[in-house]
C-alpha positions as CSV (number, residue, x, y, z in Angstrom):
1,M,56.8,113.3,119.4
2,V,59.1,116.1,118.4
3,R,59.9,118.6,121.1
4,T,59.6,122.2,119.9
5,T,60.9,125.3,121.5
6,E,60.2,128.9,120.7
7,I,63.2,130.8,119.5
8,P,63.1,134.6,119.3
9,L,64.3,135.7,115.8
10,L,66.1,138.9,115.4
11,A,65.6,140.9,112.3
12,A,68.4,140.8,109.8
13,N,69.1,144.5,110.0
14,E,69.7,144.2,113.7
15,L,72.9,142.3,113.0
16,V,74.2,144.4,110.2
17,M,73.2,148.0,110.1
18,P,74.4,149.7,106.8
19,K,73.4,153.1,105.8
20,K,69.6,153.2,105.5
21,C,68.1,154.3,102.2
22,P,64.4,155.3,102.9
23,V,61.9,156.2,100.3
24,T,62.0,160.0,99.9
25,E,59.5,162.3,98.1
26,D,62.3,163.4,95.7
27,L,62.9,159.8,94.7
28,V,59.2,159.1,94.1
29,R,58.9,162.3,92.0
30,R,61.9,161.4,89.9
31,R,60.3,158.0,89.3
32,A,57.0,159.6,88.3
33,E,58.3,161.2,85.1
34,H,55.6,159.4,83.1
35,N,53.0,161.1,85.2
36,N,54.5,164.7,84.9
37,C,56.1,164.2,88.3
38,E,52.7,164.2,90.0
39,I,52.6,161.7,92.8
40,F,49.1,162.3,94.2
41,S,47.5,160.7,91.1
42,L,50.3,158.1,90.5
43,E,49.1,154.6,89.6
44,E,52.3,152.8,88.8
45,I,55.9,153.3,90.1
46,S,59.1,151.3,89.9
47,L,61.5,151.5,92.8
48,H,63.8,148.6,92.0
49,Q,67.5,148.5,92.8
50,Q,67.3,151.5,95.1
51,E,68.8,149.8,98.2
52,I,65.6,150.5,100.1
53,E,65.3,149.0,103.5
54,K,62.0,150.5,104.7
55,L,58.8,151.8,103.1
56,E,57.7,155.0,104.7
57,Y,54.9,157.5,103.8
58,L,54.3,155.8,100.4
59,D,50.6,155.1,101.3
60,K,50.2,158.8,102.1
61,W,51.8,160.2,99.0
62,C,50.4,157.7,96.4
63,R,46.9,156.7,97.5
64,D,45.8,155.6,94.1
65,L,48.8,153.3,93.5
66,K,47.9,150.1,91.6
67,I,51.3,148.7,90.5
68,L,54.4,148.8,92.7
69,Y,57.8,147.4,91.8
70,L,60.2,146.9,94.7
71,Q,62.4,144.0,93.4
72,N,66.1,143.8,94.2
73,N,66.2,145.9,97.4
74,L,67.1,145.3,101.1
75,I,63.5,145.2,102.5
76,P,63.5,142.9,105.6
77,K,59.7,142.7,106.0
78,I,56.6,143.9,104.2
79,D,55.7,147.0,106.1
80,I,53.8,149.1,103.6
81,F,51.7,150.9,106.2
82,G,54.3,151.3,108.9
83,S,54.2,150.3,112.6
84,D,52.3,152.1,115.3
85,E,55.3,154.2,116.0
86,D,55.3,155.4,112.4
87,C,51.7,156.5,112.8
88,C,52.8,159.1,115.4
89,Y,54.9,162.2,115.0
90,P,57.2,163.6,117.7
91,I,56.3,166.9,119.4
92,P,59.1,169.1,120.8
93,T,59.9,168.6,124.4
94,L,57.5,170.4,126.7
95,P,57.8,171.3,130.4
96,L,55.5,169.6,132.9
97,F,52.5,171.8,133.6
98,G,51.9,173.1,137.1
99,I,55.6,173.3,138.0
100,P,57.4,176.6,138.2
101,K,59.7,177.4,135.4
102,R,62.9,177.6,137.5
103,K,62.2,174.1,138.8
104,C,61.0,172.3,135.6
105,S,63.9,173.2,133.3
106,P,65.5,169.7,133.6
107,L,62.2,167.9,133.7
108,T,60.9,167.5,130.1
109,V,58.8,164.8,128.4
110,N,58.5,163.7,124.8
111,L,54.9,163.3,123.7
112,L,53.8,161.1,120.8
113,I,50.5,162.2,119.5
114,P,48.8,159.9,117.0
115,I,47.7,161.3,113.6
116,G,44.1,160.2,114.2
117,H,43.9,162.7,117.2
118,G,43.3,160.0,119.8
119,E,41.3,157.6,117.6
120,N,42.2,154.1,116.5
121,N,45.5,154.4,114.5
122,T,44.9,151.3,112.3
123,E,41.6,152.8,111.0
124,N,43.1,156.2,110.2
125,V,46.3,155.1,108.4
126,S,45.9,155.6,104.7
127,K,46.5,152.2,103.2
128,L,47.1,151.2,99.6
129,K,43.6,149.9,99.1
130,K,43.8,150.2,95.3
131,L,47.0,148.2,95.0
132,E,46.6,145.3,92.5
133,Y,50.2,144.1,91.8
134,L,53.1,144.1,94.3
135,N,56.5,142.9,93.3
136,V,59.0,142.4,96.2
137,A,61.3,139.8,94.6
138,L,64.9,139.6,95.6
139,N,64.6,141.1,99.0
140,N,65.3,139.9,102.6
141,I,61.7,139.1,103.5
142,E,61.3,136.2,105.9
143,R,57.6,136.4,106.7
144,I,54.4,137.4,104.9
145,E,52.5,140.1,106.8
146,N,50.9,143.5,106.8
147,L,49.0,143.0,103.5
148,E,45.5,142.7,104.9
149,G,44.6,146.3,104.0
150,C,45.4,145.8,100.2
151,E,41.8,145.0,99.4
152,E,42.3,144.9,95.6
153,L,45.5,142.9,95.6
154,K,45.4,140.4,92.7
155,K,49.1,139.5,92.1
156,L,51.9,139.1,94.7
157,D,55.5,138.3,93.7
158,L,57.8,137.1,96.5
159,T,60.4,135.3,94.3
160,A,63.9,134.7,95.7
161,N,63.3,135.9,99.3
162,F,64.0,134.1,102.6
163,I,60.4,133.1,103.6
164,G,60.7,130.1,105.9
165,E,57.5,130.5,107.9
166,L,55.1,129.1,105.4
167,S,52.2,129.3,107.9
168,S,52.4,133.1,107.6
169,I,50.5,132.9,104.3
170,E,47.4,132.5,106.3
171,S,47.4,136.3,106.6
172,L,46.5,136.4,102.9
173,K,43.1,134.9,103.4
174,H,41.7,138.4,103.8
175,N,42.9,139.3,100.3
176,I,39.9,137.8,98.5
177,H,40.9,139.1,95.1
178,L,44.3,137.5,95.1
179,K,44.7,135.2,92.1
180,E,48.4,134.8,91.5
181,L,51.2,134.1,94.1
182,F,54.9,133.5,93.4
183,L,57.1,131.9,96.1
184,T,59.8,130.4,93.9
185,G,63.3,130.5,95.3
186,N,62.2,130.7,99.0
187,P,63.2,128.1,101.6
188,C,59.6,127.2,102.2
189,T,59.3,125.7,98.7
190,E,61.6,122.9,99.8
191,F,59.2,121.8,102.5
192,E,57.3,118.5,102.1
193,G,53.7,119.3,101.2
194,Y,54.4,122.9,100.4
195,R,52.1,123.2,97.4
196,Q,49.2,121.3,99.0
197,F,49.4,123.5,102.1
198,V,49.2,126.7,100.1
199,V,46.4,125.5,97.8
200,A,44.3,124.3,100.7
201,T,45.0,127.5,102.8
202,L,44.2,130.1,100.1
203,H,41.0,129.1,98.4
204,Q,40.9,132.2,96.1
205,L,44.2,131.4,94.4
206,K,44.2,130.4,90.7
207,Y,47.9,130.3,90.0
208,L,50.8,129.3,92.2
209,D,54.4,129.8,90.9
210,S,53.0,130.3,87.4
211,K,51.2,126.9,87.5
212,E,47.4,126.8,87.3
213,I,45.6,125.2,90.3
214,E,43.0,122.7,89.1
215,R,39.8,121.9,91.0
216,S,40.9,118.3,91.6
217,E,44.2,119.4,93.1
218,R,42.4,121.7,95.6
219,I,40.0,118.9,96.6
220,K,42.9,116.5,97.3
221,A,44.8,119.2,99.2
222,L,41.8,119.9,101.4
223,Q,41.5,116.1,102.2
224,I,45.1,115.9,103.6
225,Y,45.3,119.4,105.0
226,P,45.5,118.5,108.7
227,E,48.4,116.1,108.1
228,V,50.2,118.5,105.8
229,K,49.8,121.3,108.3
230,Q,51.4,119.3,111.0
231,K,54.4,118.5,108.8
232,I,54.8,122.1,107.8
233,R,54.9,123.2,111.5
234,E,57.6,120.7,112.3
235,Q,59.7,121.7,109.3
236,E,59.3,125.3,110.2
237,Q,60.8,124.7,113.7
238,V,63.8,123.0,112.1
239,Y,64.2,125.9,109.8
240,L,64.0,128.4,112.7
241,L,66.7,126.5,114.5
242,K,68.9,126.7,111.4
243,R,68.3,130.4,111.1
244,A,69.2,131.0,114.7
245,R,72.6,129.3,114.1
246,E,73.1,131.3,111.0
247,K,72.5,134.6,112.8
248,E,74.9,133.7,115.6
249,E,77.5,132.8,113.0
250,A,76.9,136.1,111.1
251,Q,77.1,138.0,114.4
252,R,80.4,136.3,115.3
253,R,81.9,136.9,111.9
254,M,80.8,140.6,112.0
255,Q,82.4,141.0,115.4
256,E,85.7,139.5,114.2
257,R,85.8,141.8,111.2
258,K,85.0,144.8,113.4
259,D,87.9,143.9,115.8
260,K,90.2,143.4,112.9
261,K,89.4,146.8,111.5
262,Q,89.9,148.5,114.8
263,N,93.4,146.9,115.1
264,Q,94.3,148.1,111.7
265,M,93.2,151.6,112.5
266,K,95.3,151.5,115.7
267,S,98.3,150.3,113.8
268,K,97.9,153.1,111.2
269,L,97.7,155.7,114.0
270,G,100.8,154.3,115.6
271,F,99.4,153.2,119.0
272,D,100.8,149.7,119.0
273,S,104.5,150.3,119.8
274,P,107.2,152.9,119.5
275,D,108.6,151.0,116.5
276,S,105.4,151.7,114.6
277,L,106.2,155.5,114.8
278,Q,109.5,154.9,113.2
279,E,107.8,152.7,110.5
280,K,105.3,155.5,109.9
281,E,108.1,158.1,109.4
282,N,109.9,155.7,107.0
283,H,106.7,155.2,105.0
284,Q,106.2,159.0,104.8
285,A,109.7,159.4,103.5
286,K,109.2,156.9,100.7
287,G,106.8,159.2,98.9
288,D,103.1,159.4,98.0
289,G,103.5,157.2,95.0
290,E,104.8,154.2,96.9
291,Q,102.2,154.6,99.6
292,E,99.4,154.6,97.1
293,T,100.8,151.4,95.5
294,C,101.0,149.7,98.9
295,R,97.4,150.8,99.7
296,T,96.2,149.5,96.3
297,V,97.9,146.1,96.9
298,E,96.3,145.9,100.4
299,D,92.9,146.7,99.1
300,D,93.2,144.1,96.3
301,E,94.2,141.5,98.9
302,E,91.3,142.4,101.1
303,D,88.9,142.2,98.2
304,R,90.2,138.9,97.2
305,R,89.8,137.5,100.7
306,F,86.3,138.9,101.1
307,W,84.9,137.6,97.8
308,E,86.6,134.2,98.0
309,E,85.5,133.5,101.6
310,P,82.6,130.9,101.5
311,T,79.5,132.2,103.2
312,P,75.9,131.0,103.2
313,Y,73.2,132.9,101.3
314,T,71.3,134.6,104.1
315,P,69.8,138.0,104.7
316,E,72.8,138.8,106.9
317,S,75.3,138.0,104.1
318,R,73.4,140.2,101.6
319,L,73.4,143.1,104.0
320,E,77.1,142.5,104.8
321,T,77.9,142.5,101.1
322,H,76.0,145.6,100.6
323,R,77.8,147.3,103.5
324,Y,81.2,146.2,102.2
325,I,80.4,147.6,98.7
326,E,79.2,150.9,100.3
327,E,82.4,151.3,102.3
328,K,84.6,150.7,99.3
329,R,82.5,153.2,97.2
330,R,82.7,155.7,100.0
331,A,86.5,155.3,100.3
332,K,86.9,155.8,96.6
333,D,84.8,158.9,96.7
334,N,86.9,160.3,99.6
335,I,90.1,159.6,97.7
336,R,88.7,161.3,94.6
337,E,87.7,164.3,96.5
338,S,91.0,164.6,98.3
339,K,92.8,164.4,94.9
340,K,90.5,167.2,93.6
341,S,91.3,169.4,96.6
342,E,95.0,168.7,96.4
343,K,95.3,169.3,92.7
344,P,98.0,171.9,92.0
345,P,97.2,175.0,90.0
346,W,97.9,175.0,86.3
347,T,101.2,176.5,85.2
348,V,100.7,179.1,82.5
349,V,104.0,181.0,83.1
350,T,107.3,179.4,84.0
351,A,109.6,180.7,86.8
352,E,111.8,182.3,84.1
353,G,108.8,184.3,82.8
354,K,108.2,182.3,79.7
355,V,104.6,182.1,78.6
356,L,103.3,178.7,77.7
357,N,100.7,177.4,75.4
358,V,97.9,175.8,77.5
359,N,94.6,174.3,76.5
360,V,93.1,172.8,79.7
361,P,89.4,172.9,78.5
362,K,90.6,170.9,75.4
363,L,88.7,173.2,73.0
364,H,89.3,173.4,69.2
365,F,90.6,176.7,68.0
366,S,92.0,178.5,64.9
367,L,94.2,181.6,64.4
368,K,93.8,183.5,61.2
369,D,96.2,186.1,60.0
370,D,94.2,188.8,58.2
371,E,96.9,190.7,56.3
372,E,94.4,192.9,54.5
373,N,93.1,194.4,57.7
374,N,96.4,193.9,59.5
375,Q,95.0,191.8,62.4
376,F,94.8,188.4,64.0
377,I,91.4,186.6,64.4
378,L,91.2,183.8,67.0
379,E,88.1,181.6,66.9
380,L,87.7,179.4,70.0
381,A,85.1,176.6,69.8
382,V,83.4,177.4,73.1
383,Y,80.4,175.3,74.1
384,R,77.3,176.5,72.4
385,Y,75.0,176.9,75.4
386,L,77.7,178.0,77.8
387,D,76.8,181.2,79.7
388,T,79.0,184.1,78.7
389,S,79.5,185.0,82.3
390,L,81.7,181.9,82.6
391,L,84.2,183.3,80.1
392,D,87.0,185.7,81.0
393,V,89.2,187.1,78.1
394,D,92.6,188.7,78.7
395,V,94.5,190.0,75.7
396,Q,98.2,190.9,76.3
397,P,100.6,192.3,73.7
398,T,102.3,188.9,73.2
399,Y,99.6,186.3,74.2
400,I,95.9,185.8,74.9
401,R,94.4,184.0,77.8
402,V,90.7,182.8,78.0
403,L,89.3,181.3,81.2
404,V,86.5,178.8,80.4
405,K,84.8,177.8,83.6
406,E,88.0,178.7,85.4
407,K,90.0,176.5,83.1
408,P,92.7,178.4,81.3
409,F,93.3,178.5,77.5
410,Q,96.5,180.4,76.6
411,F,98.1,181.0,73.3
412,V,101.3,182.8,72.4
413,L,100.9,185.2,69.4
414,P,103.4,185.3,66.6
415,E,103.4,189.2,66.6
416,E,102.6,191.9,69.1
417,V,99.0,193.2,69.1
418,K,97.1,196.1,70.5
419,P,95.2,195.0,73.6
420,D,93.2,198.2,73.8
421,S,91.9,197.9,70.3
422,S,91.0,194.2,70.5
423,S,87.4,193.0,70.7
424,A,85.7,189.7,71.7
425,K,82.3,188.5,70.3
426,R,80.3,185.3,70.3
427,S,78.7,183.8,67.3
428,Q,74.9,183.6,67.5
429,T,74.8,180.4,65.5
430,T,77.7,178.3,66.8
431,G,78.4,180.0,70.1
432,H,82.1,180.2,69.3
433,L,84.2,183.0,70.8
434,V,85.8,185.3,68.1
435,V,88.6,187.6,69.3
436,T,89.9,190.3,66.9
437,M,93.4,191.6,67.7
438,P,94.9,194.4,65.6
439,K,98.6,194.2,65.1
440,A,100.9,196.7,66.7
441,K,103.1,197.1,63.6
442,E,101.2,198.9,60.9
443,I,101.7,198.0,57.2
444,I,101.3,200.8,54.5
445,L,99.7,199.4,51.4
446,A,100.4,200.8,47.9
447,K,97.8,203.3,46.5
448,Q,98.0,202.0,42.9
449,K,96.9,198.6,44.0
450,L,94.1,200.1,45.9
451,S,93.0,202.3,42.9
452,A,93.3,199.4,40.5
453,S,91.2,197.3,42.8
454,I,88.6,200.1,43.1
455,K,88.6,200.6,39.3
456,H,88.2,196.8,38.9
457,S,85.3,196.8,41.3
458,D,83.7,199.8,39.6
459,C,83.9,198.0,36.3
460,N,82.3,195.0,37.8
461,T,79.5,197.0,39.3
462,L,78.9,198.7,36.0
463,Q,78.8,195.3,34.2
464,K,76.4,193.9,36.8
465,N,74.1,197.0,36.5
466,A,74.1,196.7,32.7
467,R,73.2,193.1,32.9
468,R,70.4,193.8,35.3
469,S,68.9,196.7,33.3
470,G,69.1,194.8,30.0
471,K,69.9,198.0,28.0
472,V,72.9,198.4,25.6
473,E,75.2,201.1,26.8
474,K,77.6,202.7,24.3
475,L,81.2,203.3,25.3
476,E,82.2,206.9,25.4
477,V,85.8,207.8,24.4
478,D,87.6,210.8,25.9
479,P,89.9,212.3,23.3
480,S,92.1,213.8,26.0
481,K,92.9,210.4,27.5
482,Y,93.0,208.4,24.4
483,S,95.0,209.6,21.2
484,F,94.8,207.9,17.8
485,P,97.4,208.2,15.0
486,D,96.8,210.6,12.1
487,V,96.2,208.6,9.0
488,T,97.3,211.4,6.7
489,K,100.8,211.5,8.3
490,I,101.6,207.9,8.0
491,I,103.5,208.4,4.8
492,Q,106.2,211.1,4.8
493,E,106.3,213.7,2.0
494,K,109.8,212.8,0.7
495,E,108.9,209.2,0.4
496,R,106.0,209.8,-2.0
497,T,108.3,210.0,-5.1
498,G,109.0,206.3,-4.8
499,Q,105.6,204.9,-4.1
500,G,102.3,204.4,-6.0
501,P,101.4,206.4,-9.1
502,I,103.5,209.3,-8.1
503,K,106.5,207.3,-9.4
504,L,105.4,207.9,-12.9
505,H,106.0,211.7,-12.8
506,P,108.7,212.3,-10.2
507,E,110.3,215.1,-12.1
508,R,107.2,217.1,-12.5
509,I,106.5,217.2,-8.9
510,T,110.0,218.2,-8.0
511,E,110.0,220.9,-10.6
512,V,106.9,222.4,-9.3
513,K,108.3,222.5,-5.9
514,K,111.4,224.2,-7.2
515,S,109.7,226.6,-9.5
516,C,106.9,227.5,-7.3
517,V,108.3,228.8,-4.1
518,D,105.1,230.3,-3.0
519,F,103.2,227.1,-3.4
520,E,101.3,226.0,-0.3
521,N,100.7,222.3,0.1
522,D,97.2,221.7,1.4
523,E,97.1,218.3,3.0
524,D,93.3,218.0,2.7
525,V,93.5,218.3,-1.1
526,P,94.5,215.0,-2.9
527,P,97.5,215.2,-5.2
528,L,96.8,215.9,-8.8
529,I,97.7,213.3,-11.4
């Protein structure tokens, strides 16, 4: 006969206590986006990979919940409804009645008043009675419990947990609608007679580990149930002894790591010996860069030792790994914040007074030289939906500076401008910032070019108007502005003797001119032949 002893088991979170991540109302609302962030009528929610250790108030917020996903968390036990302590809320400390105030000031008492106002707490706790599917795979659960109130539970997934007390499935007898149960990856599945025990204990099951339970299998399991139950009890005791040793080993390893860390902290603070103070001063003199390099090498060596150290797969090791990752993440966040706080201000002007070109926000920009209007136009591609209150424009005679969310953009101008006449606007389509800066040196343009351009534009407008009207307009000629040659004066009078028909009678013409002194030559009368 095997001698058995009762060994009290400590919860895994009693050995390793990382930062708890409870279920908050904000988390539930963020996960209820498909239900318009309404949690009172929520029927399905997924809270996987949230590093949850304890379920609190979920049965009070989501009473109509039917599907609940909690896989890959750090839940040590199924405690959907909470313990008796969770059913009470603390009342501020009150003085004992009947004692004078001057005597009762140090005598105070904490009262815990149940929510049910003195009635039975288990009857007044709002349970998830409509829950049909619960998935708590990949957690630290070691025992099946606290599911009696889920009256409509049809499917339960406990894959890859640490359930070693197989006899705890007897608590599922009250869930008469339970049809599917998943225990794959648990230590209890390695027990001899595991499937026969579950099939014979839970008569309402139809599928176990995705395999259908036939009627003949159940009949055989019921026939050998007493023998199988005894074997399961004995194997459970062996497993409990093994778990007790694992917890002792985990506690010892945790204590060693804690002592080692304390020694490292003392050595960093310089409490070990006077030589450590000298070493500390030497390290400070080396520079921040070398210290960061040494710190990185030490962290890498610590990571390598931690991840290469062989450890059994237990709830304690999962919690320890989670705590280690959290510490590393917190240390990186602290370093990042310290770097942000120690970040030096941006240099926009050198010590000699030279203005630099700076583009800290890394925005695209373009500078246009508008010679026609004698001005510079700077277009800065500011974010379209950025509030204008986050922009600060400063125009100086030789440069322009724009603060975009306190990040400077500075550009040196090729010529001096007039800051008082400058203007800044934002585009309504793109949101870009457009700064117009008139030049300080004015340029006088020629008037002829201006009039010619005006005449050209007037002609163009006339042509356009004529095309639009469709009417033919006649061109009017001003004789004062336009002069044409006189056709009658093309040929000189003296040259007529040698041209045309006048050549036949040259003497007669000359004689007439000589004889007739009073002769008046009328140009309108054609010559007589």
